[in-house]
C-alpha positions in Angstrom: 115.8 114.4 101.6 114.7 110.6 101.8 117.1 109.7 98.9 120.0 110.9 101.4 119.0 110.3 104.7 120.5 107.7 107.0 118.9 105.9 109.7 120.0 108.1 112.5 118.2 110.9 110.7 115.0 108.9 110.1 115.0 108.0 113.7 115.6 111.4 115.0 113.0 112.8 112.8 110.4 110.1 113.7 111.5 110.8 117.5 110.5 114.5 117.2 107.3 113.4 115.5 104.1 114.0 117.4 101.9 111.2 116.1 98.4 111.3 116.4 97.1 107.9 118.7 93.4 106.9 118.5 91.5 104.9 121.0 91.5 101.2 120.2 88.6 99.7 118.2 87.4 96.3 118.5 90.1 95.2 116.1 93.6 96.3 116.3 96.4 96.0 113.4 99.8 97.0 113.2 102.0 97.5 110.0 105.6 97.8 109.1 107.0 100.2 106.5 110.1 98.2 106.4 113.3 99.9 104.9 116.2 98.0 103.3 119.6 99.9 103.2 121.1 99.8 99.6 123.7 101.4 97.4 121.4 104.0 95.8 119.3 104.7 99.5 116.6 102.8 101.2 114.3 100.7 99.4 110.6 100.1 100.7 109.3 96.5 101.1 105.6 95.8 100.2 103.9 92.8 99.9 101.4 91.8 97.2 98.8 89.6 99.0 97.6 86.3 97.5 94.2 87.0 95.4 92.3 84.5 96.9 92.3 85.8 100.5 89.1 87.1 101.8 90.6 90.2 103.3 92.5 92.8 100.9 92.9 89.8 98.6 95.6 90.8 95.6 96.2 94.2 97.1 99.6 95.6 97.9 100.4 96.1 101.5 102.9 96.4 104.2 103.8 93.4 106.4 101.6 93.3 109.4 98.3 92.5 110.5 96.1 92.0 113.5 97.4 92.2 117.0 96.4 89.4 119.2 94.8 89.7 122.5 97.6 89.9 125.1 100.2 90.9 122.8 101.4 94.6 122.4 101.4 96.6 119.3 105.6 96.1 118.7 104.9 92.2 119.5 102.1 92.0 116.9 103.9 93.6 113.9 107.2 91.7 114.6 105.3 88.5 114.8 103.2 89.5 111.6 106.6 90.3 109.8 108.1 86.7 110.7 105.0 84.9 109.7 104.5 86.8 106.4 108.0 87.7 105.0 110.3 85.8 107.3 112.1 88.5 108.7 112.2 87.4 112.3 113.7 88.6 116.0 116.5 90.9 116.3 116.7 91.0 112.3 114.3 94.0 112.3 115.2 97.5 114.2 112.4 99.4 114.8 112.9 103.2 114.5 109.7 104.8 115.4 106.0 105.0 114.8 103.3 107.0 112.3 100.0 108.2 113.1 97.4 105.8 114.0 95.2 105.3 111.1 91.3 104.0 110.8 91.2 101.5 108.0 88.0 101.4 105.7 86.7 98.6 107.8 87.0 100.2 111.1 90.3 98.7 112.6 92.8 100.9 114.1 96.0 100.5 112.3 99.5 101.7 114.0 102.1 101.8 111.3 105.9 101.5 112.7 108.8 102.2 110.6 111.7 99.5 110.9 115.1 99.0 108.9 116.7 95.8 108.4 120.2 95.1 106.8 119.1 91.7 105.1 116.9 91.1 102.3 116.3 87.5 102.9 112.9 86.7 102.8 110.7 83.7 103.1 107.3 84.3 102.0 104.1 82.7 103.5 102.7 81.6 100.5 99.3 81.2 101.9 99.2 85.2 102.4 101.8 86.5 100.0 102.2 86.3 96.5 105.2 88.3 95.8 107.4 90.8 97.7 108.2 94.2 96.2 111.8 95.8 97.0 110.9 99.4 95.6 113.2 102.4 95.8 112.1 104.9 98.6 112.9 108.0 95.7 109.9 106.4 93.9 107.5 107.6 96.5 109.2 110.9 96.4 108.6 111.4 92.7 105.3 113.5 92.1 104.9 111.5 88.5 103.9 108.3 90.3 101.6 109.9 93.0 98.1 110.9 92.8 95.1 111.2 95.2 91.2 110.9 94.3 88.1 111.9 96.1 85.8 109.2 96.5 82.3 109.6 97.8 79.8 107.2 99.3 76.6 108.6 100.0 77.0 111.9 101.8 80.3 111.0 102.9 84.1 111.4 101.0 87.6 110.8 101.5 90.7 111.5 99.7 92.3 108.1 98.6 96.4 108.1 98.1 97.8 106.1 95.1 101.1 105.2 93.5 101.8 103.4 90.7 104.6 100.5 90.4 105.4 98.5 87.4 101.7 97.0 86.9 100.4 97.1 90.1 99.0 100.1 92.1 99.3 100.9 95.7 96.8 102.7 97.1 94.5 103.3 100.1 96.1 103.4 103.7 99.5 101.8 102.5 99.9 104.9 100.2 98.5 107.2 102.7 101.0 106.0 105.2 104.1 106.2 102.8 102.8 109.4 101.8 103.0 110.6 105.7 106.4 109.1 105.9 108.0 110.6 102.9 106.3 114.2 104.3 108.0 113.8 107.6 111.6 113.0 105.8 111.2 116.1 103.7 110.6 118.5 106.8 113.7 120.5 107.7 
């Protein structure tokens, strides 16, 4: 389904999805699952963060980040996307939102799904090492996806993974992608 859907189908599925909302934590973030239409269906835009960053250095993630005080979630995700990859203002059409999640650091993260017609990126080199342009169909293939159960003391959690070339998309980013493809697959 994900390979053959169009923008209106995605928007319809997201608008009928009953997303889980969580109370705000001391630190709130928003990320963008950004789709670019292409001849072979949609492509998902991810960033590889600069390895020297204190937070999530070297990891593959969505554009986005902390929402500033007085800023809405929508304003925050669009500002962060503009800063990190150069897509600003009206160049991103937001289609909907997914479940709020709690990061391993205790931040509430709200994922947005958006689409942009252009893939003309300008990366912020102090934060982003590389941009990945990955076919959405890659994330619906069961050969690239797996989960592991991780234990810490008496707690355990399921961690999601996708293999992409020499990198691994994992953790919250992989969980959000997996939830999105599950929503698209539902009739």
